[in-house]
C-alpha positions as a printed Julia matrix, in Angstrom:
289×3 Matrix{Float64}:
 -26.52  -15.35  -40.35
 -29.61  -17.5   -40.71
 -30.55  -19.2   -43.94
 -34.25  -19.68  -44.55
 -35.96  -22.65  -46.29
 -38.39  -20.5   -48.3
 -38.12  -20.5   -52.1
 -39.93  -22.85  -54.5
 -36.89  -23.31  -56.76
 -34.29  -23.95  -54.07
 -33.86  -25.45  -50.66
 -31.59  -23.66  -48.21
 -30.69  -25.71  -45.16
 -27.91  -23.64  -43.58
 -28.32  -22.88  -39.87
 -26.63  -19.8   -38.37
 -23.68  -19.3   -40.69
 -21.12  -18.86  -37.93
 -22.05  -22.35  -36.72
 -22.28  -23.71  -40.24
 -18.68  -22.72  -40.9
 -17.7   -25.32  -38.31
 -18.46  -27.74  -41.13
 -15.51  -26.18  -42.92
 -13.07  -28.07  -40.74
 -10.09  -28.74  -43.01
 -10.44  -31.71  -45.31
  -7.24  -33.8   -45.12
  -4.8   -31.97  -47.36
  -3.87  -33.57  -50.66
  -0.93  -32.74  -52.84
  -1.55  -30.33  -55.7
   1.23  -32.03  -57.62
  -0.22  -35.48  -58.03
   0.76  -38.21  -60.48
   0.92  -37.74  -64.25
   1.14  -33.95  -64.25
   2.61  -33.0   -67.62
   2.41  -36.59  -68.89
  -0.25  -38.6   -70.79
  -3.12  -39.16  -68.39
  -4.38  -42.55  -67.24
  -7.09  -43.1   -64.64
  -9.23  -40.35  -63.11
  -8.86  -37.03  -64.97
 -10.74  -33.79  -65.5
 -11.33  -31.86  -68.71
  -9.63  -28.47  -68.87
 -12.0   -27.16  -71.58
 -15.24  -28.04  -73.37
 -14.44  -30.87  -75.78
 -15.98  -32.93  -78.56
 -15.66  -36.68  -78.04
 -14.94  -38.55  -81.29
 -15.29  -42.2   -82.27
 -11.69  -42.39  -83.54
  -8.4   -40.74  -82.47
  -8.34  -38.05  -85.16
 -10.12  -34.87  -86.26
 -12.16  -36.73  -88.89
 -13.88  -39.0   -86.4
 -17.6   -38.55  -85.88
 -18.52  -36.49  -82.81
 -20.54  -38.61  -80.37
 -20.98  -36.09  -77.55
 -19.72  -32.82  -76.12
 -18.44  -32.72  -72.54
 -17.98  -29.58  -70.4
 -14.87  -28.22  -68.79
 -14.36  -29.74  -65.34
 -16.09  -33.03  -66.18
 -14.51  -36.05  -64.49
 -13.64  -38.83  -66.94
 -11.53  -42.0   -66.94
  -8.51  -41.92  -69.26
  -7.84  -45.4   -70.69
  -4.72  -44.63  -72.7
  -3.24  -42.84  -75.71
  -2.74  -44.83  -78.95
   0.8   -44.72  -80.36
   1.67  -41.89  -82.73
  -1.51  -39.97  -81.83
  -2.31  -37.01  -79.61
  -5.69  -38.42  -78.65
  -6.71  -40.24  -75.47
  -9.48  -42.79  -75.08
 -11.87  -41.87  -72.27
 -14.75  -43.45  -70.45
 -17.79  -42.52  -68.38
 -19.51  -44.83  -65.94
 -17.02  -47.59  -66.68
 -17.65  -47.66  -70.45
 -15.63  -46.33  -73.37
 -17.2   -43.26  -74.99
 -14.52  -42.2   -77.48
 -11.42  -40.02  -77.87
 -10.49  -36.47  -76.89
  -7.3   -34.43  -77.47
  -4.71  -35.52  -74.92
  -3.98  -31.93  -73.93
  -7.61  -31.46  -72.86
  -7.06  -33.75  -69.86
  -5.59  -32.65  -66.53
  -4.69  -34.54  -63.39
  -7.42  -34.46  -60.76
  -4.82  -33.05  -58.37
  -4.49  -29.76  -60.21
  -5.78  -26.69  -58.33
  -9.37  -25.99  -59.41
 -10.58  -22.58  -60.53
 -13.94  -21.03  -59.66
 -16.45  -22.31  -62.22
 -19.48  -20.18  -61.27
 -20.83  -17.72  -58.71
 -23.95  -17.51  -56.54
 -25.34  -15.32  -53.77
 -26.97  -15.2   -50.37
 -29.04  -12.08  -49.64
 -30.59  -10.41  -46.61
 -34.02  -11.68  -45.68
 -35.62   -8.23  -45.78
 -34.29   -7.63  -49.28
 -35.4   -11.04  -50.51
 -38.87  -11.46  -49.03
 -41.87   -9.17  -48.69
 -43.38   -8.7   -45.19
 -45.96  -11.4   -45.98
 -43.15  -13.89  -46.72
 -43.56  -14.03  -50.51
 -40.4   -13.91  -52.6
 -38.99  -10.89  -54.36
 -36.87  -12.88  -56.77
 -34.49  -15.68  -57.74
 -31.35  -13.71  -58.7
 -29.3   -10.73  -57.6
 -27.48   -8.32  -59.9
 -23.72   -8.77  -59.5
 -22.9    -5.21  -60.59
 -24.54   -2.1   -61.95
 -26.03   -2.76  -65.38
 -28.36   -1.35  -68.02
 -31.12   -3.46  -69.5
 -34.02   -3.17  -71.93
 -37.24   -2.56  -70.01
 -40.67   -3.01  -71.58
 -43.22   -0.57  -70.15
 -46.62    0.21  -71.64
 -45.62   -1.72  -74.75
 -42.53    0.42  -75.31
 -38.83   -0.39  -74.91
 -36.42    1.78  -72.98
 -32.99    1.47  -71.38
 -33.14    1.21  -67.58
 -30.19    1.35  -65.19
 -30.12   -1.05  -62.24
 -27.76   -0.93  -59.27
 -25.59   -3.76  -57.93
 -27.54   -5.94  -55.49
 -30.94   -5.51  -57.14
 -33.1    -8.58  -56.45
 -34.87   -9.86  -59.58
 -37.13  -12.75  -60.52
 -36.5   -14.89  -63.6
 -39.35  -14.98  -66.13
 -37.69  -16.85  -69.01
 -34.56  -17.14  -71.16
 -34.61  -16.34  -74.87
 -31.72  -16.04  -77.3
 -29.11  -16.05  -74.58
 -30.82  -13.21  -72.68
 -32.65  -13.42  -69.36
 -36.03  -11.74  -69.0
 -36.37  -10.61  -65.39
 -38.94   -8.84  -63.22
 -38.9    -6.86  -59.97
 -41.18   -4.89  -57.65
 -41.1    -1.86  -59.94
 -40.26   -3.4   -63.32
 -42.63   -5.75  -65.14
 -40.03   -7.02  -67.61
 -36.37   -6.21  -68.23
 -33.85   -8.1   -70.38
 -30.33   -8.64  -69.02
 -27.28  -10.79  -69.87
 -27.3   -13.95  -67.67
 -23.64  -13.46  -66.73
 -24.61  -10.34  -64.76
 -27.02  -12.31  -62.55
 -26.16  -14.5   -59.56
 -28.65  -17.19  -58.49
 -29.8   -16.8   -54.89
 -29.02  -19.94  -52.9
 -29.75  -18.66  -49.41
 -30.96  -15.85  -47.15
 -29.2   -14.29  -44.14
 -30.24  -12.14  -41.19
 -26.82  -10.64  -40.65
 -26.0    -6.91  -40.61
 -22.67   -6.59  -42.37
 -22.03   -3.19  -40.74
 -20.72   -5.07  -37.71
 -18.3    -7.92  -37.21
 -19.22  -11.48  -37.99
 -18.93  -14.29  -40.52
 -17.08  -13.8   -43.81
 -19.03  -12.3   -46.68
 -17.84  -14.95  -49.13
 -17.76  -18.73  -48.88
 -17.57  -21.61  -51.35
 -19.73  -24.53  -52.36
 -19.09  -27.68  -54.39
 -21.47  -28.11  -57.34
 -22.0   -31.81  -58.01
 -24.71  -31.96  -60.68
 -27.42  -30.29  -62.75
 -30.97  -31.53  -63.23
 -34.08  -30.66  -65.22
 -36.31  -30.08  -62.18
 -35.89  -29.24  -58.47
 -37.4   -32.62  -57.57
 -34.75  -34.45  -59.61
 -32.07  -32.34  -57.95
 -33.41  -33.2   -54.49
 -33.32  -36.88  -55.39
 -29.83  -36.31  -56.77
 -28.62  -35.27  -53.31
 -29.71  -38.63  -51.88
 -27.95  -40.42  -54.73
 -24.84  -38.3   -54.25
 -24.57  -39.21  -50.55
 -24.95  -42.89  -51.43
 -22.13  -42.64  -54.0
 -19.79  -40.22  -52.22
 -20.19  -41.34  -48.63
 -22.04  -40.32  -45.43
 -19.29  -37.86  -44.46
 -20.94  -35.29  -46.76
 -24.45  -35.64  -45.32
 -24.01  -32.98  -42.57
 -23.36  -30.24  -45.13
 -26.19  -28.0   -46.27
 -27.21  -28.64  -49.85
 -28.43  -25.99  -52.26
 -30.71  -26.32  -55.29
 -30.79  -23.23  -57.46
 -31.56  -22.17  -61.06
 -28.72  -22.34  -63.6
 -29.22  -20.46  -66.87
 -28.3   -21.93  -70.24
 -28.52  -20.21  -73.62
 -32.23  -20.93  -74.08
 -33.18  -23.0   -71.07
 -32.81  -23.39  -67.34
 -31.64  -26.32  -65.25
 -31.3   -26.75  -61.5
 -27.84  -27.02  -59.99
 -27.06  -29.1   -56.9
 -24.25  -27.95  -54.61
 -23.23  -28.28  -50.97
 -21.28  -26.26  -48.42
 -20.27  -23.95  -46.89
 -16.55  -24.55  -47.45
 -13.44  -22.42  -47.45
 -11.26  -22.11  -50.55
  -8.82  -24.86  -49.59
 -11.57  -27.14  -48.35
 -13.64  -26.95  -51.54
 -10.58  -27.75  -53.66
  -9.77  -30.78  -51.51
 -13.39  -31.93  -51.67
 -13.33  -31.76  -55.48
 -10.13  -33.82  -55.58
 -11.62  -36.43  -53.25
 -14.81  -36.67  -55.32
 -12.84  -36.97  -58.57
 -11.03  -39.95  -57.09
 -14.47  -41.58  -56.86
 -15.24  -40.53  -60.47
 -17.77  -37.93  -59.29
 -18.06  -34.48  -60.87
 -17.27  -31.37  -58.84
 -17.12  -27.66  -59.73
 -16.25  -24.78  -57.4
 -18.94  -22.15  -56.74
 -18.04  -18.83  -55.11
 -20.91  -17.54  -52.98
 -21.09  -13.82  -52.17
 -23.32  -12.17  -49.57
 -25.46   -9.12  -50.37
């Protein structure tokens, strides 16, 4: 399986996938029952849900920011007779969150998002131009606009589509035969790589995992973010391929930075190791089409 460095919104550096999986050599195993499980958290922790950070340890405190599930934060302590914990980012206090929103970094991580690698012939035209940025995860119906009129159009799983824009929580996509069709973003997987493998035979697994370590406003910022990540996390991660791919929000798009390939145990261990260095890490499941 060969991954090609083609698209303008992502950089795919994987060599032949069978060889790349050698990079999945087991990360030293860490206990999934680390310190403070079931007790007030102190030190490195992760958020188990999206939370509002408040200036005081109560519901009436002003909200200063909202942090996403899976964010790595430092827990400084829980004031007496409260159920709120003071947290910090980058070594500074930012406020209080409910104590039950914090988990030990040693807890087993769940898959936070999904992505895809697709066959080269399905992804690129003969002249090398791109067919799209996303693949449809399952059969779906969307609203197509043709000749100024709207109609429902059925698309099959694996359809390769290009992102036009995001409006009102809906993604407006295009394809070879469809000028514009509106679909829910959750039905679309961002393409992070391209393979040359025929899955009718034997070969590498169809699914692998990647560790997402940040989101940025532009691909250039994400590329710079990889250099900064290696400097902060350590040179042992430099041999991995890194992926930059579009991530859809409600009304906007950012660019996610991830690296891999990893197996399921390896990506969990990587996330634990990064959390111990106060670095964010989310698990991405990558499926091949």
